[in-house]
N, C-alpha and C positions, 0 to 999 in steps of 0.2 A: 287519529294519533294519541288523542287527547283522551279516548275513553280507553284507548291501551295502558296508558300510565295512569291512570285512574285505578284500573285493574289491578294493577300491578304493585302501586303505593299499597292496596287494603287487602293485597294477602301477603303485605311484609307484617301484620298483626301475628301478635302471638303473647303465649303469657308472661309476667316478667321475669320469672325463675324458668330453666330451661335447662334440661339432663345432657349434657357434652359428655363424649369420649374424649383423653388426654389426648390420642393421636390425632385430634381434630385442632385441635389449640397450640401442639406445642410438636418437635423433634428434639431429633436426640445430635448432639454435637458434634458432627463432623463427620455424620453420616448423611451426605449428600450427593450429588451426583458433580462430576468435573467437566468443562465444556475442554472439549477437545478441537484442533483447526487443521486443517493440511492445504495444501495449493496442491493440484494437479492438472492430467490434459484428458478431458472426451474428444474419442477418434469417433469415426464413423457415422459423421454429418454429413444427411444429403446439400451439400452446399449451402446451410445456412451458418459458418461454423464463426471466427472471427475474421475480420481484413486485417493482418498482419502489417498493413501501411499505417494502420490505425491504432492499431496493438501490438508493435515489436514484441510484446514479451513472449506474445505466443509463438513466434519465431525462434525467439531462443531458446524460449522451454525447450522445441518439436529438436534442435539441431543437440543440447544439450543429454534425451530423452536417447536420441541415434547414437551417440559414441557411449551410452553405457550398454549397448549391444554391438559397440565395433566399430561401428560406420559411419567414418570422417567424408564431411562431404569436401568436395573440390573449393579451391580457395577462391570469394567472390559468391559462392552458389547462396542465391538466397529464398529456398523453396517458400514457395506462398498457397500454400493447400488453404482452401472453402469448408474440407470436414474436418478441423480440430478446434476446440475451443478451450481456453483456458478458464479453470474454474474454481474456488473456492469451494471445499467439503469443509463441513460441520459434523461432531454427533457429538453426544451423551453420554459420557462414561459413567454407566452409575455403582453405589458404592458395592462395595463387596464385588466388584465382579472379576471376574477369574481370566487367564489364558484359554483360550480356545471360543469363547464366548461371542455370539455376535451381535451386533450393533448396527442398528439405524443411523442410515448416511443422511444430509440433505447436501444438495452440489447445485452451486450457482452459479451466474456467470459474473464473469468481473473482465470481460473484452467487449467486445460489439457486436458478438454472436445475437440471430438469430432466434433460433432457435437450436434446443438442448434435443431435441424429441427425436429419437430413433437409437442418440449416440451412448457410448462406453466409457465408465471408465474405468483408465488405466492402474495401476497397483500406485495406491499414494499413503504416504506415513501420515499419521495422524499425532499429532503431538498435544501435549498437556502445557498450562502457562511456564514450567518452567523449562522445555525446549528435549525433553524426554520424546520418545516415539511412543504409543499405550495401545496402536493401534494400527491398520495394513485397512483402506477399501481398497475396494474395486467392486465390477459389474454395470450392468445394465440399467438405463437412468429409466423412470418411470413420470411422465411428465402429464399434467394433468389438461394443459391446456388443445389448442388444436386452431390453425389460422390457413389461411390461402388468401394470395396476391396477383392479381392478373393485369395488366391494362391501366396499371396507376390506382388499380382500388386493390383495398387492402381488407379481408375481415378475420378477428382472431376473438376468441373464447380465452378464457385466462391468462396465464402469464406462462411464456413459451422457454422465458429465461433462468427456468429454477426446476426441481424434479427430487425427485427421493430413490435411493434403492434404498429398499427393505431387507432386510440381515446381511446389507453389503461391508461392514467390516467386520472383523474379527481382533478381538480383543491380545496383545500382546502384553503384556504388563502389569502389576498388579499392584494400586493407589494404597500405600500403608497409612493406617489409621488409628485409633488410640483405643478401640473398641476394645481388645482383649489386653492390654498394656496393665492390669490391674488397678489404672487411678479412679477414683469417682469418676461417676457417669455423669452427664449435664445435659439434662432436657433447657430448648432455648424456645420461647413461647414466639408465636407470629408478630404477637403487639405485647409492647410495652402496658402492662396494667397490674396493679398492687394487688387489686384483689382476686384477681385470677390467680396469678401465680400462691398468694397464700390459697386458694380455693386450692389447685392440686397440687398443694405438697399436704396438705391435710387429707385429700383422700388418700393417699398413698401412705402416708404414716397410718390412716385407721385400716389399710388392707393389708400392707404391711409389716407396721410397728412403727411404734416410736422411734425414732431418728433416723428413717429411712430415705427421709427428704426436708431439704431444708433451701426454703424461699432466700436465694443471695439479695434481689432487688425485683425491678416492675417485669423481667423477661428472662429470666434464667433461677430454674431450680436444679440443687443439687443431688445426684442420688448415689449413694451407697449402697452400690451394687455387690451383687454376689463374686468372690477373685476368678472363680473357674469358667471358662466360656460358655459354659451348658446350661451352668445356672444364671447365667447372665443373661440368655437369652430366654431362657423360661420369666426370667425376674423383668425384663422389658416387656415383655410377652402379655404379662399380668395387667402389668401398669398401662402401658398403651390400649387398654380395652376397659379402663375404668370409669363408670361414669362420673361423675361431680357436676352441680350445681352451680351453674355461671351466672355474674351478677347482670343484672340490667345494663346493656352498652350505654355509652354517654350518645345523647343526643348528638344528632348528626343528618346534615343535608347534604348529598353528591351533586354537583353539579357538572353537566358535562356539556363544555361552552361548544362541541365542534358539531356536536347530533340535538342538541338542546334537551337529552333529556335528564328530569327532575327526581332523585332518587331519594323519599327520608326513611330512616328509622323509624320504629314504635314508641320509640322516648321521645320523641318531638313535641314541645309545647307550644301553644298558641296563646297568646294574651290579648285580652279587651283592645282593638284596634279598630280603625274605621280605614277603607282602604277603597281610593278610587280610580279605575281605568280607563282609559278609553284609545284609541288605533288613529296612529296621524299616517295617512297614506298621500304619497305624491304619484303625479302620474303626467307622463310627458310621452303625447302623442305627435307622432310624424307624420307628415302623408305628401308626395310626389307630386309636383304640380309640373306641366310641361309649356314654355312660354313657344310659341307658333308663330314664326314672324309673315309677314304677310309674302304672299305671291312676287317673285319679282325682284322683292324688297335687296335682295341681297342678305339678309342678316341670317344669325344661324337661331338653330335649335338650341334654347336653353333648360333644362331642367332643373328645377329649385325645390324646396324643402321647409311646409308650411310646419312647423313647431307650436302644439299648443301643451303647457303644463300647465298645471289644476293641481291644487292640492287641499283636501281632504279630510275632517278629525271628526271622528267620531264619538258624539258622546259619551264619557265614563258616567254613570253612575256608581254614587257613594254608598259603601256597603261596610255596615257596621256587623265587624266580627268578634264573638265571644270567645271570655277567657274558656279554653277547653283544655285537655290533657290526655281525647284519645284522638289517632291517627285518623280514624274515618271519619271524624267531623274538622281535625283539618282538611282533609281530603275534602270532604264535602264544600268547608267554607270558600277556598278556596276556586274548585268549579264554577260558585257559584259566580266568578267574574266572569265566567266565560273567557280567560286568556290560555290563551296556545302554550305550550311547556317553553319556547320559547322567550313567553311574556311571563312565565314565573318569574324566569334568571332575574328581571329586574325587580322585579315583586318582592320576592322573598329576600334581597338583599337589602330593599327598604325597610321590610317587615324586621331588618336586625340590626338595622340602625338606629331603627324606632324604637329598639326593646323588643318589641312583639312576640320576636320569634325566639324561643329557648331553647337554640340550636346551634349546632359549629358550621358553617359552611365553608365545603371544601369542594375547589372546582377543578376539573380538571381537563 
């Protein structure tokens, strides 16, 4: 794993200035997707649906659906079919979506269904944050997992309680946006950086004329776009593909505490320091022992355990790291310690506290 980490870090080396297109660092304000959510039923399961005793809402939903079709159950009736599951249906409504366009939907069980494989989602309205219905979903589920059980044994591959329906929803309502309202447009940068906002505005003014863009702060760039929709589309199409020189990023080390991954960019500097690193290991060994009584003694066989605990600390050499400003030298210096990615978490944080690591450490 250490060699893979070193290869990844070395591959991140680049020049201080790199040409980047505006569309890669900014997006037009208001032109975004909207999440849709709906509650529905999946039918046609092979006995792997919800147990209505533990998921009573599934039975209530079934009765409400039957009433919509004019079927009224007799008083006291409590159907408990095992081929139905209550699900949550989600989708993303893209910008400028028009009625009749298809959407991919994701279906996930919210009850105790064992599998949604082979099920069919009945018509489910999908609502936005304002409570309005924007799409209608229905179709056969595609579940990527598989499983089988018999005699108390169970084998399962991937997840069976969720699936997708490609093009399973149809847009029914248009989301209004201010793109063609005639007001000035706005570019939102992906990250707040004054140098990037200034560079984006300068590139637009150079290509489209002075006054076409103004950087309002470290994240927002205002655009004076043409009023007609056709001209606005052409204006933004040209702007999104404009190249500009990005400033060197801030030195940053990103640490994933769950996986032990450590990634640093090319701006990381390492000051002169000395590091000693050693491994501490604790070994616990348990050996069962059987105490057998003598014949005709009336005693019982007793099983005991003999536990041996040992602590071993390997010596850590003291290594001097010179002052360097190259990522390759930083990687070479850290790898000389023989530390694993998990050990690098503590080493880098200690370097930061000592003032030798000139970078921001972010733990995710």
